[in-house]
C-alpha positions in Angstrom: 130.5 38.7 -128.8 128.7 35.6 -129.9 127.2 35.8 -133.6 124.1 33.6 -134.1 124.1 31.4 -137.1 121.0 30.6 -139.3 121.0 27.0 -138.3 120.9 28.0 -134.6 118.1 30.5 -135.5 116.1 28.3 -137.4 115.6 25.6 -134.7 113.3 27.2 -132.5 111.4 28.5 -135.5 111.1 24.7 -136.7 110.2 23.4 -133.6 107.5 26.3 -132.9 105.9 25.5 -136.6 105.9 21.9 -135.6 104.3 22.9 -132.1 101.4 25.0 -134.0 100.6 22.1 -136.6 100.3 19.4 -133.9 97.6 21.6 -132.8 96.0 21.2 -136.1 96.2 17.5 -136.7 92.9 16.6 -135.4 91.7 17.7 -139.0 93.6 14.9 -140.7 91.6 12.3 -138.5 88.5 14.0 -139.4 89.0 14.2 -142.9 89.9 10.4 -142.9 87.0 9.5 -140.8 84.6 11.1 -143.1 86.0 9.9 -146.5 85.7 6.1 -144.9 82.3 7.0 -143.2 81.0 8.0 -146.8 82.7 5.5 -148.8 82.1 2.4 -146.4 79.5 -0.3 -147.5 79.6 -2.0 -144.2 79.2 -1.9 -140.5 82.7 -2.4 -139.8 83.8 0.4 -142.2 81.4 2.9 -140.2 82.8 1.6 -136.9 86.6 2.0 -138.3 85.2 5.8 -139.2 84.4 6.5 -135.6 87.6 4.9 -134.5 89.7 7.2 -136.5 87.4 10.2 -135.6 87.9 9.3 -132.0 91.8 8.9 -132.4 91.5 12.5 -133.5 90.9 13.4 -130.1 94.7 11.9 -129.0 96.8 14.6 -130.1 94.6 17.1 -129.1 94.3 16.0 -125.7 98.5 15.4 -125.6 98.9 18.8 -126.6 96.6 20.3 -123.9 98.8 18.4 -121.3 102.0 19.3 -122.8 100.8 23.0 -123.1 99.7 22.8 -119.3 102.9 21.2 -118.2 105.2 23.5 -120.1 103.3 26.8 -120.0 103.6 27.0 -123.5 100.2 28.6 -125.1 99.9 28.0 -129.1 100.4 31.5 -131.0 97.3 30.5 -133.5 94.3 29.9 -132.9 94.6 26.0 -134.1 93.8 24.7 -130.6 90.3 26.3 -130.6 90.0 25.2 -134.5 90.9 21.9 -133.4 88.4 21.5 -130.8 85.8 23.1 -133.3 86.8 20.7 -135.8 86.3 17.6 -133.9 83.4 18.7 -132.6 81.4 19.5 -135.6 82.5 16.5 -137.6 81.3 14.3 -134.5 78.1 16.0 -134.9 78.2 15.2 -138.7 79.2 11.5 -137.7 76.5 11.2 -135.5 73.9 12.2 -137.9 75.3 10.4 -140.9 76.9 7.4 -139.3 75.5 6.8 -136.0 74.7 3.0 -136.5 78.5 2.3 -136.7 79.3 3.7 -133.0 81.8 1.5 -131.3 81.4 2.1 -128.0 
């Protein structure tokens, strides 16, 4: 009979924790974007805030593709929260920082 060691049991738990955390990573990008957008005094600073905001979509899209390919769904509502945060802060950026739109 095999005995499950603590280290072998914690690997899937850590992997699952990392997986769930990656879904929530866009919030870091949006926070940095808003802070830079508020503190920036130039059009270049506002443009950088937009680029940081747009970069926040990358991990969410990559996690979505990974989820579709692997068939693994997030256990927590982090994916929905990530999308809502990005959309909400996209609107905030658009209202307060529309002059720096880079595209």
